[in-house]
C-alpha positions in Angstrom: 21.5 0.2 0.5 19.1 -1.1 -2.1 15.8 0.7 -1.7 13.8 -2.5 -1.8 15.8 -5.2 -0.1 16.8 -3.6 3.2 18.7 -6.3 5.3 16.9 -9.3 3.9 17.7 -11.8 1.1 15.5 -11.3 -1.9 13.7 -14.0 -3.9 11.8 -13.2 -7.1 9.1 -15.3 -8.7 9.1 -15.0 -12.5 7.5 -16.8 -15.5 5.2 -16.3 -18.4 1.6 -15.1 -17.7 -0.9 -17.1 -15.8 1.3 -19.9 -14.4 0.3 -19.2 -10.8 2.9 -16.7 -9.6 0.5 -14.7 -7.5 -1.0 -17.9 -6.0 2.5 -19.1 -5.0 3.3 -15.6 -3.7 0.2 -15.6 -1.5 0.9 -19.1 -0.3 4.5 -18.3 0.7 3.7 -15.0 2.6 0.5 -16.6 4.0 -1.7 -13.8 3.0 -4.0 -13.0 0.1 -2.1 -9.8 -0.7 -1.8 -10.3 -4.4 -5.0 -10.5 -6.6 -5.4 -13.9 -8.2 -7.5 -14.1 -11.3 -7.6 -16.3 -14.4 -7.0 -13.2 -16.6 -3.4 -13.1 -17.8 -1.5 -10.0 -16.8 -3.4 -9.2 -13.5 -0.1 -8.7 -11.7 1.6 -5.8 -13.6 4.0 -4.2 -11.1 6.3 -5.7 -8.5 4.6 -6.8 -5.3 6.6 -7.4 -2.1 6.1 -9.6 1.0 8.1 -11.3 3.7 8.4 -15.1 4.1 9.2 -16.8 7.4 10.5 -20.3 7.4 12.5 -22.3 9.9 13.4 -19.2 11.9 14.6 -17.4 8.8 13.1 -14.5 6.9 13.4 -13.4 3.3 11.7 -10.9 1.0 9.6 -12.3 -1.8 8.8 -10.4 -5.1 5.7 -11.2 -7.2 6.2 -10.1 -10.8 4.0 -9.8 -13.8 4.0 -12.5 -16.5 6.7 -12.0 -19.0 4.9 -12.2 -22.3 6.1 -12.5 -25.9 3.1 -11.9 -28.1 3.5 -12.5 -31.8 1.0 -9.9 -32.7 -0.6 -7.3 -30.5 -1.8 -3.7 -30.4 0.6 -0.9 -29.7 -1.0 -0.2 -26.2 -0.8 -3.9 -25.3 2.8 -4.1 -26.5 3.7 -1.1 -24.4 2.0 -2.6 -21.3 3.8 -5.9 -21.8 7.1 -4.1 -22.3 6.5 -2.3 -19.0 5.7 -5.6 -17.2 8.8 -7.1 -18.6 10.9 -4.2 -17.4 9.4 -4.6 -13.9 10.2 -8.3 -13.9 13.8 -7.6 -15.0 14.2 -5.0 -12.2 13.0 -7.7 -9.7 15.5 -10.2 -11.2 18.3 -7.6 -11.0 17.7 -7.1 -7.2 17.0 -10.7 -6.4 19.5 -13.2 -4.8 17.5 -16.2 -6.1 15.0 -16.7 -8.9 12.0 -19.0 -8.7 11.3 -19.8 -12.4 7.6 -20.9 -12.3 6.1 -23.0 -15.1 2.7 -24.6 -15.6 2.9 -28.4 -15.4 -0.7 -28.8 -16.7 0.0 -27.0 -20.0 3.5 -28.4 -20.3 6.6 -26.8 -21.8 5.7 -23.8 -24.1 7.9 -21.7 -26.3 7.3 -18.7 -24.0 8.9 -20.7 -21.2 12.0 -21.1 -23.4 12.1 -17.3 -23.9 12.0 -16.7 -20.2 14.7 -19.2 -19.7 16.9 -17.4 -22.2 16.4 -14.2 -20.2 17.4 -15.9 -17.0 20.6 -17.5 -18.6 21.9 -14.0 -19.3 21.6 -13.0 -15.6 23.6 -15.9 -14.3 21.6 -15.7 -11.1 20.8 -18.7 -8.9 17.6 -20.2 -10.2 15.1 -22.8 -9.0 12.8 -24.3 -11.6 9.4 -24.8 -10.1 6.6 -26.7 -11.9 3.1 -25.6 -10.6 -0.3 -27.2 -10.9 0.8 -30.8 -10.5 -2.4 -31.6 -8.7 -4.1 -31.2 -12.0 -1.9 -33.9 -13.7 -3.2 -37.4 -14.0 -0.3 -39.8 -13.6 -0.4 -43.6 -13.5 1.9 -46.7 -13.4 2.6 -46.5 -17.1 3.3 -42.8 -17.1 4.0 -41.4 -13.6 3.7 -37.7 -12.9 7.4 -37.1 -13.0 7.5 -38.1 -16.7 4.8 -35.6 -17.5 7.0 -32.6 -16.7 10.3 -34.2 -17.8 10.4 -31.9 -20.8 11.2 -29.0 -18.5 14.7 -30.3 -18.1 15.2 -28.9 -21.7 15.2 -25.4 -20.2 18.6 -25.9 -18.9 18.0 -24.3 -15.5 18.3 -27.4 -13.3 16.1 -30.0 -11.7 12.4 -29.1 -11.5 10.6 -29.0 -8.2 6.9 -30.0 -8.6 4.4 -28.2 -6.4 0.7 -27.1 -6.2 0.6 -23.5 -5.1 -3.2 -23.6 -4.9 -3.2 -26.6 -2.4 0.2 -26.2 -0.8 1.5 -29.5 -2.1 5.3 -29.8 -1.8 5.6 -26.0 -0.9 7.5 -27.1 2.3 10.0 -28.9 0.1 10.4 -25.8 -2.1 11.1 -23.7 1.0 13.7 -26.2 2.2 15.5 -25.8 -1.1 15.3 -22.0 -1.0 17.0 -21.6 2.4 20.5 -22.9 1.7 20.6 -20.8 -1.5 19.8 -17.5 0.3 21.4 -17.9 3.7 24.8 -16.6 2.4 23.0 -13.3 1.6 21.5 -13.0 5.1 22.9 -9.8 6.7 24.6 -10.0 10.0 22.2 -9.8 13.0 21.9 -6.3 14.6 23.7 -5.6 17.8 21.6 -6.4 20.9 19.7 -3.4 22.1 19.4 -1.7 18.7 15.8 -1.6 17.6 14.8 -1.6 14.0 12.6 1.3 13.1 9.4 0.3 11.3 8.8 2.0 8.0 6.0 4.6 7.7 3.2 2.8 5.7 1.5 5.2 3.2 -1.5 4.3 1.2 -2.2 6.2 -2.0 -6.0 6.2 -2.7 -8.5 8.1 -4.8 -10.9 7.7 -7.8 -9.5 6.1 -11.0 -7.3 8.3 -13.2 -6.5 11.1 -10.8 -2.8 10.4 -11.0 -2.0 8.1 -8.0 0.7 6.1 -9.8 2.1 9.3 -11.4 2.5 10.8 -7.9 4.2 7.7 -6.6 6.6 7.6 -9.6 7.4 11.3 -9.0 8.2 10.6 -5.3 10.4 7.6 -6.2 12.1 9.4 -9.1 11.6 6.4 -11.3 9.0 4.6 -13.3 8.1 2.2 -10.6 4.4 1.6 -11.3 2.4 1.7 -14.5 1.1 5.1 -15.6 -1.7 5.0 -18.1 -4.6 7.4 -18.9 -7.1 4.5 -19.0 -8.9 4.1 -15.6 -8.2 0.8 -13.9 -4.6 0.3 -14.9 -3.5 -0.4 -11.3 -5.3 -3.6 -10.4 -3.5 -4.6 -7.2 -2.3 -2.9 -4.0 1.5 -2.7 -4.7 3.9 -2.2 -1.8 7.1 -0.2 -2.5 9.8 0.2 0.1 11.6 3.5 -0.2 14.3 5.1 1.9 15.2 8.7 2.3 17.9 9.6 4.8 17.2 7.5 7.9 13.5 7.2 7.2 11.9 4.3 5.4 8.5 4.5 3.8 6.3 1.7 2.4 4.1 3.2 -0.3 0.9 1.3 -1.2 -0.3 2.2 -4.6 -4.0 1.1 -5.0 -6.7 0.7 -7.6 -9.0 3.6 -8.0 -12.1 3.5 -5.8 -15.3 3.9 -7.7 -19.0 3.8 -6.8 -20.3 0.3 -6.4 -22.7 0.8 -9.3 -19.7 1.3 -11.6 -17.7 -1.7 -10.4 -18.9 -4.3 -12.9 -15.9 -6.7 -13.3 -15.3 -9.1 -10.4 -11.6 -8.3 -10.8 -12.2 -4.6 -10.3 -14.5 -5.3 -7.3 -11.6 -7.1 -5.6 -9.3 -4.2 -6.5 -11.6 -1.8 -4.7 -11.6 -4.1 -1.6 -7.8 -4.1 -1.7 -7.8 -0.3 -1.8 -10.0 -0.2 1.3 -7.9 -2.8 3.1 -4.8 -0.7 2.2 -6.4 2.3 4.1 -6.9 0.0 7.1 -3.3 -1.0 7.3 -1.7 2.4 6.5 -0.7 4.9 9.1 -0.9 7.8 6.6 -3.3 8.0 3.7 -2.7 10.2 0.6 -6.1 11.0 -0.9 -5.5 12.2 -4.5 -8.0 14.7 -5.9 -8.1 15.9 -9.5 -7.7 19.7 -9.4 -9.6 20.1 -12.7 -12.7 18.1 -11.4 -15.2 18.9 -8.7 -15.0 17.2 -5.3 -17.3 14.2 -5.8 -19.5 12.1 -3.5 -16.9 9.4 -3.8 -14.1 11.7 -2.5 -16.3 12.5 0.5 -16.9 8.8 1.2 -13.2 8.0 1.0 -12.5 10.8 3.6 -15.3 9.5 5.8 -13.7 6.0 5.6 -10.3 7.5 6.5 -11.9 9.3 9.5 -13.6 6.0 10.6 -10.4 4.0 10.5 -8.6 6.8 12.5 -5.7 7.0 10.0 -3.7 10.2 9.5 -4.3 11.7 6.0 -3.1 14.3 3.5 -5.3 15.7 0.7 -3.2 15.9 -2.5 -4.7 18.2 -5.1 -3.0 16.8 -8.2 -2.7 18.4 -11.7 -2.4 21.8 -10.2 -0.3 22.9 -13.2 -3.4 22.7 -15.4 -5.4 25.0 -13.0 -2.6 27.5 -13.0 -2.4 27.4 -16.8 -6.1 28.3 -17.1 -6.1 31.1 -14.4 -2.5 32.4 -14.9 -3.5 35.9 -15.9 -6.4 36.5 -13.6 -5.6 35.2 -10.1 -2.4 34.9 -8.1 -1.4 31.3 -7.3 -1.4 31.8 -3.5 -4.9 33.3 -3.6 -6.1 30.5 -5.9 -4.8 27.9 -3.4 -6.7 29.6 -0.6 -9.9 29.6 -2.6 -9.5 26.0 -3.5 -8.8 25.0 0.1 -12.0 26.9 1.2 -13.9 25.1 -1.5 -12.6 21.6 -0.3 -13.3 22.4 3.3 -16.8 23.6 2.4 -17.5 20.4 0.5 -15.9 18.1 3.2 -16.1 20.0 6.5 -14.9 17.1 8.6 -11.4 17.0 7.1 -10.1 20.1 8.8 -7.2 18.2 10.4 -6.0 16.8 7.1 -3.3 19.0 5.5 -3.9 20.0 1.9 -1.1 20.0 -0.6 -1.1 21.2 -4.2 1.1 19.1 -6.5 1.8 18.2 -10.1 3.2 14.8 -11.0 4.3 16.3 -14.3 6.1 19.4 -13.1 7.0 17.8 -9.7 5.6 20.9 -7.9 5.1 20.1 -4.2 6.6 16.6 -4.5 9.8 17.6 -2.7 7.9 18.7 0.4 5.6 15.7 0.5 7.9 13.3 2.3 8.6 15.8 5.1 4.9 16.3 5.5 4.3 12.6 5.6 6.9 12.3 8.4 5.3 15.1 10.4 1.8 13.6 10.1 3.1 10.2 11.0 4.9 11.5 14.2 1.7 13.3 15.3 -0.3 10.1 14.6 2.0 8.2 16.9 2.5 10.9 19.5 2.2 10.1 23.2 1.1 13.1 25.4 2.1 13.4 29.0 -0.7 13.1 31.5 0.1 16.6 33.0 0.1 18.3 29.5 -3.2 16.5 28.6 -5.0 17.5 31.8 -3.7 21.1 31.6 -5.1 21.4 28.0 -8.4 19.9 28.9 -8.7 22.2 32.0 -8.1 25.2 29.8 -10.5 24.1 27.0 -13.2 23.2 29.6 -12.9 26.6 31.4 -13.2 28.6 28.1 -16.4 26.9 27.1 -18.4 24.7 29.5 -21.0 22.3 28.0 -24.7 23.2 28.2 -26.7 21.1 30.7 -28.6 18.1 29.3 -31.8 17.0 31.1 -30.7 18.9 34.2 -27.3 17.3 34.2 -24.0 19.3 34.0 -21.0 17.6 32.6 -17.9 17.6 34.7 -14.5 16.4 33.6 -12.4 15.1 36.5 -9.4 13.6 34.9 -7.9 12.4 31.5 -5.2 10.1 30.3 -4.0 8.8 27.0 -4.7 5.1 26.4 -3.3 4.5 22.9 -1.7 6.0 19.8 -2.3 5.8 16.1 -4.5 7.8 16.4 -4.0 9.4 19.8 -6.8 8.3 22.0 -7.8 10.0 25.2 -10.0 8.6 28.0 -11.9 11.2 30.0 -13.4 10.4 33.4 -16.6 12.3 33.8 -19.7 12.3 36.0 -22.4 11.9 33.3 -21.1 10.6 29.9 -24.6 10.9 28.4 -24.7 14.6 29.1 -22.2 15.5 26.4 -23.6 16.6 23.1 -22.2 15.8 19.6 -21.3 19.5 19.0 -19.4 19.8 22.3 -17.5 16.6 21.6 -16.5 18.1 18.3 -15.4 21.2 20.1 -13.3 19.2 22.5 -11.6 17.3 19.7 -10.8 20.5 17.7 -9.5 22.4 20.7 -7.5 19.6 22.3 -5.9 18.9 18.9 -5.0 22.6 18.7 -3.7 22.9 22.3 -1.6 19.7 22.0 -0.3 20.6 18.5 -1.9 17.6 16.8 -3.1 19.6 13.8 -2.5 16.9 11.2 -4.0 13.8 12.8 -7.4 12.7 14.0 -7.8 12.1 17.7 -10.4 10.0 19.5 -12.0 10.8 22.8 -13.7 8.2 25.0 -15.7 8.8 28.1 -16.0 6.8 31.3 -18.2 7.5 34.2 -16.6 8.1 37.6 -18.4 9.2 40.7 -17.1 12.5 42.1 
């Protein structure tokens, strides 16, 4: 099975830069998932989302603008070449191509180059003319004549729309359906449930190797890797399957201090990264092994703790540390020292596993998917009421809370009320009698007794008379 498409028909949006592909993508998936900015080249990787229309669903791919610069620097040319490869990969896996052009600017030679690329694929293509709301037609020259030049592209009749205002988007969707329905997979047998993929957000400061880690996991150059901070501008979703387990990896822009976020585009990238943490069940925090744990790393962990997501701390570039200390310290001892260092700097991440990896040498990458599965299962675990109360009875008997203002805390009963993270409701006599230190003790011990070592848990108190 194709890693990206799953059981759904796939539609890709392609075109030259800045014609409104991401705006149309957001309009069709009904979400502001892709960053929209006037700067050409904002979308650099493939971005995936699902579209629902008339009782049907298909997968939509937003791609970077296919550019053909006459003169550019070597770095820009390399970036444009990568964007083009990503667009070509999207075209290859798509069942239908939406070829988007800018009606306001008219037919340009870059559009002709994209058309030549599409001719070679022999894929079903819909020509879509965007920004028609910005065209000024009249009785002498109606709007239709203003984009009649696009017939020269040889890819069929154009469909005029305004992605920004939703004009004619319903007509476009009606044209899409009959072209993709033949690719719709047979419905699953009744009673068989589709298992949701594990959503994994990859976060961290800029230039710590987030995209390199993702590429190492996927075994291919899926996202851009560059040593200039800020290369990843959007939160990119990648569906990946190993065995019977599906993962959705969300590669995000580096999170910097607010004082260092100067460009509005980067500001929105940081917001996307934070939103990615909120919608992920597992978060991979990438830390650079050759740098010290920063205040920003601590803030990211605090935000992970606040949202209740499960997390794994990835210490990347470990090969560089080993190269420096190779003769003096054994690798296992060095790992123990670094773990102690991290836990000293961020003491409240004790339930987050720590892995040492190298995106270059692939060290630790093979074990990472198994650890993500383990963490995800713990995050979604439902504990039986009897096991929960037995654990709490044991924990309470081994260390009773000190009295507060003459009140002694008694725990009568406990039950689990939700998962992701596991949340437990304790019925007590005096909720205000519990101290912060004892609550932390309860969390750590209950996590240990219930074998929830890799996920945060939440404890809520409710007063109940004896």
